[in-house]
N, C-alpha and C positions, 0 to 999 in steps of 0.2 A: 673418265673427262678426254674430251676431244681437243689436243695442242696442234700449234700447226703443222708443229710433222706425222702427226696423226688425225685426220679427217674422218677416222672410218666410228662407224657407229658403235658401244659397248652394246655387249650380249646383258643381254637381263638376268643376273646370278636366281638362284631361287632366296637369296635375301631380298631386291630388288622386286622379283616379284611379289612378294610376302608386305614389302613396304609400301607398293603401288597399293594391292587391296587394300593396305589399312585404311590410306589416302582416301579410296574408295567408298568407306564407311562414313568419312566425314566429310570434309573438299575434295571436291572430285579433282583428279590428276590433271585436267582442262582448265580451272579455277575459276569456278561456281560452285556457289550450296546447291545448286539444282543442276539437279541431273544433264538437263537439255539449256546451257547459258539462253537460245534464241526465246525461249518458253521467257525467262528474265528475262530480256527485253522488251519485250512485249509486255508484258506488269510494267515496267517502268512509264512508256508510252502513254499506256491505257492512264494512269497515275498523275498526268504531268495538266495543271488548269489549265483552262482555255483564257483570254483574253476577252472579256464581254465589255462597251462600254452603249452611253445613252445614244439615243436617237439625235441627240441633236449637233447642230456641225457649225462649224465658225469659218467663215472662208478668208486667208488673210486679207483678199483685195477691201473688205467692209475694213481693216483696219489701219491702212495707207502702204497698204504691199504695192508697188510698180514692178510690171515684168519685165523688161525693157534690158533688164541683166547690164544695168551701170549703175541704177540709181540702190543704194543701200535698203535694205528691209529687215536690218535687225530687231528694227523697234517692233515692227508689223507684227514680224514671229513673237517677239517676247510679248505684246500685249495682247494678242489671239488669245496664243497658251494662257495664261493667266488667268483672260476673262472667264474660255472653257475648263479650265480650271475650277476656276472659285463657283462657279456655275454648275460642278457634279460631273463636268470632263464632257467626252462626246468625240468629234471628226474635227478637226483644224485639216482644211483642207486646202493644198494646194494646186491651184486650176492648170489648164496649160498657160507655157509664155516660162521665159529665165526670168529668175529671179536673183538676186545677189544680195547676199546676205552672211553676217559673220556669224558665230557661234551659235548654235541651238540648241538651247538645255528643254528638257520638257518633263514632264511635270504625270504625278500619276492621274490612272484614269482618262491618257490623252491617247488618241491615235490618230498621227499625223499622216494625212494621207496626200499621196501626191498620184494628184488625175492623169489621164495620158498629155503626153506633149511635157509634162511640167517637170521641169528641169531647176532644179537650184542649183546657185554656182556659189560656192564661197570664197570667202575673200580670202588672198594668199598673203595679207601681212599682219604680221603675229603681233603686231601692236593692238589688235583686233582682238586679240584670245587671251582673256584672264585665267590666272592661276586660277589652279582648283586642285583638289587630292586626286591624284591620276597615279600610273605603273607606267614605267619606263625599258623595255624589257626585260621585264620580271622583278624588278623593282618602284615601292612605292616613292613618289616623290611633291612638292606640289611643282606644278608647270602646266605649260597653255592646256587652256581646254578642248578637252575634243572638237572635233567641228557638229557634231553632235553628241548632244553628254547628260544623261541620268544618275542622279546619284541617289540609292533608299527608298526607292518610288518602285511604286507594286499598280500591276494593269497597266501597260504601256506598250503601242506598236508604230510603228511605220511602216507604210503600208502604201500598196497601188501600185504600177504599172509606170509612173516618171523615173525619172535621172536623180543622183546624188550626185555632183559634184565637182571634187576635190579643188582642180584646177593648176595641183600640182603637176611640178613638172622640169626642168636643169635652169630655171634661172631663178624658180623660188625654193620652194620646202627641201626636193631631192638634193638640193649642192651643199645640204648641210651634210648629209652622209661622208662625206670625204671622199666619195668615190668619182676616180675621173668619167668613168663614163655616162656618168649623172651630172656635167658640170663644172667638177670642182676643180682647179689648178690651185697648188702652190701660190702661199701668201692668202687665200679664203678661209677665211673662220669657217670649222665644223666641230661637228660633236666630239671627235678626235682629239682635239684640242688638251693637254691636259689638264683644264678647271673644267671640264662638261664632266663626260663619258664617265670618268675614272672616277673622276671625286664624287661622284654618286655613289658609286660600288663602294668606295672605301665609305663612304657614311654612314652605309647600311653596315658592312662587315663589323663595324664600331658602333654601332645599335644607336646611332643619334633618332633623336624620334621623327617621326616624315611628316607634323608641320614646322623643321628647322632645316627638312633638306627643301633648299627652296632656289629653282632655279627662270623656268623663260628667258625673258628679251637676254640676250648676249650668249646663252649657255647653250641652242643651240642644240636642245632635243627636241625632233618633230612629235608634232600632238599625235595621237591617235585616230579614224575617222568616225567610226560607232565605237561608243564605250559606253554598257551599262554599268553602274558601279552600286554594285551593295542589291543589287533590284529584284523582283522574285513579279513573277506572272509576265513576260514579253513576247512580245511575235517580230517579229522583221519578215515580210513576205512579198512579192513581186520586184520591185525593184531592184533598180539596174546601178550600181557605185562604176564613178570612175575615175580615175585619176588622185588617187590617194595622197599624203603627206605619206604615211608608216603605215601604221597595223591598220586593217581594215574593219574590221570587227571584231570587239574587243569586248566580249559577256567577259567583267571578272567580279570574282565573291558573288555571283546571279544563279542564281537557281530556278527554272521552270520556264528555259526559252527556247520557241520553236524561229526555227530561221527555213524557212520554205520560200522555194521556186527564185532567190535570188541570185540575180549575175553579176561575178562583178568580173571586169575587163582595170587590169591595172597594173603596169611593168614598172614600177617606179621600187628604187631600195627599200628592205624591211616588207614589201609587201604582201605580207602575208595577207588570203584569206582570209579565215576568220578562225578569234587567237581564245578558245575559251581559257581560261585561270581563273585555279581554285571555286571552279561553278559547277553544280551538276545536276543533274535528271534537264542537258541539254539535246535537243533534236537539230540537226542540219539536214535539210532531203530539198528533193527535187532543184539541187543549186547548183551553179555553171562557176566552176572559179577559174580563170585565165593571166596568173599574177607574175610577177617580178620574183617569188618567192615563195616558202608553202603556200598548197593551195589550203591547207586545213591542217593547226597548230597546236596540238593540244599542251596547257604550259600548269602551271602548278609553284610561279616564282625561283629570283633568283635566289641559290647559295643563301645566307647567312637569313635575307630577306622573306625567302620561302620559308626557312625554319621558321621561320619567328614568328607567321602568318599562320604555316601548322592546317589548313586546310585543301585535302585533296581532291585534285579534279576527278569525278568520277559518274557514270554514266551519261557518256557522252555519245550518242545516236548517229551515226549519216547513213544517210538511205538515198539513194535514187542520184547520186550528185554525179556532173563532167568534171574531171580536171583533163587540161590542156596544159600552157606551159606554168612552169612552176620548180622549186627546187625539190620537192614533196608532195603523193598526190596529199596520202593520210598523215602526218607524222607526229609523233606524242617527244615534248620536251624545245630547246635542248633546258632551256628555263622550269626547270622541275623539280624541284627543293622538296615540295609536301608531297611530291606520289600524283602517279595517277594508275585509276583500274576500272575495270568495267566499261570498256570503249570496243561497241559496238560498228561494226563498217559493212553494208551491203548493199547487190545491186547497184555498183558504180562503174563508171568507166574511166581510163584513166590513157589518154593516146595524145604525145608531141615530141618529137626528138629534141625536142628542149626541155621535158620534166626525166630528172633524175634520179628519183627513186619512187615506189608505187607505196609504201608500205616501211615509216622509217622508225627509228626510235634511236633521238639523239642523248646521251648524258655524259657526266664521267663525276671524278671523286670531289669535285668546290662542290657541283651539284647534288651528288647523292638521288635519294629521291626513292623510294618503291614503284616499279610499275610494274603493275599484272592483269593477266584475265585481257586479254584483248582477242578478240573474235574479227576474224573477217570475213566473207562470203563471196559468192556469186561477182567476181573481179574478171571484168573484161579489159586486159592492158595489151594496148598497140605498144606503143617506145619507149621505152627506159633506156638512158644512158647508161646509169649504174650497175643499180640490183633490181629486184626485185622486193625484196625485203635487206631491211640493213638493221640492226641490231647495234648499236656503238657504245662500247663503256668510254670508250677516251675522246669524248668529240673538244675537238679543242680549236678555238677561235681566238681575238687577241690577248695572243701569250699564252703561256703556261696555264692548265688547267689542273692542276693538280692538287688533293688534299688529302685530306683524314675523313671524304662522308663518300665510303665502296658500294654504287648502288646497287641495286637488284630488277633485275628482269627477268620474268617468267610468264611464263602460260601466255604466249603466244602463237594463234592458230589462224590457220588459214584454209580453206575449204575451195573448193571448186573456182578454181580460178586458170584465168587463159592468156596465155602472154604470146606476142605475136617477133617480136623481139625486148629481148632480155638485160643487153647490154652486159656486163664485166660478169655478173655474178647471178644467180639465181638467188642464194643467200648467202650475206655477207654477217658473221656475227661474231663479236669481239668481247669478252668479259675478263673479269681477272680471277686467276688463278680460286684466292680465297672466296669469290664469290660469281661463280662462271652461270653464266645464259645459261638457266632450267627450262627443258618441256618447251618444243618448239614441235607443232605439225605440222604438216604438207598435207595435205589429205582433196586427190580429184584437184592436181595441178596438173596440168601444160605447161611448159615454157619453152620456147623454141629461140635457135642464131644467138644464143648465150654462150659467151666466150669461155665462161670454167667453169665448173660446178656448181662454187663453193667454198667461202673463203671463213675459218671456221678454227674459230683460237679461242680456249676456255667458253666451252660449252656442252651440259649435259643434259641427254635424251633431247635427240631431236627424232622426230619417225618423218620417215616419206612412204604414205600411205597410198597406192592408187598412184601414185605421184610420172613425171614422164618429161624429162629434162634433154631437149634436143633429140626427143621421137625415142631416146633410151628411158626404160623405168628404172628406176631409182632405189634400190636396195639397203638394208642398216647391214652395214658390212663390220663383219666382228676385227678386234684389234691383232 
């Protein structure tokens, strides 16, 4: 066991070696039932179904849309989507121009396609967004519709080179965060008022049904931008997304989704780039994230609500992405109560003086959750402020976050990672004495310009294989 006073690695005893050999006969120490977890990833990718659409097209201008950036086109989008769905699906085309609209609700077998120079401007008038079954920071509720929303749909896509513009700024949605950097001043209503965010959390803890958790007007909980709720076989490809009110891409209880070539540029509060939640078989590839919060944050529900739903997020694959600003490059948590496993990150570039951490897991004893089998390889990191890898069982925000649900974190693997400016620590890992963080492996990792090697508390089995920190090879040190 590694403590604050002793951050050296324990030598393997005879019993430890026997235990490892025993584990190798079943589940591997590196956390997969296969000897090579990357083959497991390839199998997942191969088996994710692709979207297919009829060759019929429906131009929103044929349904009354006006591209002046001022006229509301909510009804035109609704008519085009309904007509397309009624006729078996196809492509709803948004041609070049600026189109103002309220929320867009998608149907099965619809490809919403934005042509070059097409821009959808979403209304900032909250009264235009009806109540729907959605989620807010890991807790389900009835709240404002996401700007683009699909529930219980199959074979759906958003494609094209156009732009989705949420038009959020410090004069509308962002001010609700209660953040002074986003326009809030004393006396302005926000999500932090006693009747808002905290009431939702209390309702979930008491087990109040979701249909009775009615928020919306006067409660100041911002909507997600693009949310696929309980959907299957989804594609988001090539679009650009800017100025989001809140979380940006949010697959929740959704399976078999590909997010490919998307550019996200939004620096508002809680502007996570992509938040897969209770979702499985998700590929995020060839994307660029420049965000005001985590670039990618994998989630599975908050506290009692996460345990009620009980669906872990798994088989999440991140490939060939670029992370610029953001609190973290690829993050797991903090809304993580149903657990996360089988996460694969490869061939990504992270570089910004405003990027806090490259890989991060955050939870606490109110969240709980089992987080295991995370595999990262071929990562190029320029600058991170705090650390390259942070594993934290004591994540604390909004006051006390202690409870009776001690988390589990195990089998975290980094391979072929280079870091030019490593921040304060190469690895910062803090577990519980009764639940130490287990099995961290850094292989072929090179970290330069880092203040301290690591900060470790209650960590079991951390292995440095051909790893250099500040140009010195890191060896396992016996107690």
